Residue, then its C-alpha position, 0 to 999 in steps of 0.5 A: m782283713t781290710t786288705d782282703n776286702n780292698q782286694n775283693n772290692e778291686q776285683l769286683e770293680r774290674s769285673l764290673i768294668d769288663v762286663a760293662v765294656e763287653s756290654w757296650r760292644f754288644s750294644k753297638l753290634f746289636a744296634r747295627v743289626v737292628n738298623k738293618l731291619d725294617a722300621g716296624e720290626g726294629a722299633r721293638y728291638v731298639n726299646q729292648l736295647r735302650y732298656f739293657q743299656k739303662k740297666v748297665e748304666d744304673s749298675l755302673d752308677a751304683s758303683g760310681l762308674k760311668l761310660v764315656n763315649v767321645e764319638g764325634q768330638l775333636f781328638d785331643p792327644g790328652m784325651a783318655a783314649s788311645a787312637l789306633n790309626i793316629g799314624d795315618f795323619g799328619p801333625d797339623d791335621h784336625l782330627l775327630v773321633d770317628q768311632m769308639v772301639e772301647p769306651i772310656i770308664m771314669g770313676p769318682e777318683g778319675l780314669k778307671k779304664q782308657g778307651t780306644v778310638m778310630l780317627r778321621k780328618a775333620e772337615s775344614 
């Protein structure tokens, strides 16, 4: 019975992680659309987006999970994210995370899901 419970808990966690990643993607898309609206109209939608993001974060917190966004940070090859465009740069280039394609998901015991990023050269 314990094995069944562990399998069910792992499946629930994987499902929650999948929903969180898709919610994160949708939030990014929704934010881009809202930015195209005029300020008065966009404000209402921004508040709804923040509420949605807070609900997702609260659900993750309840399960001990956390979304990690490293946009704007210096890229480190040991980072819990794979870079889609790492081949575009030389070994001596200083790189920044330009965009998160998928967030990093951390749990109480460490990494639950590796993120995916796009890089750019850091300004000298």
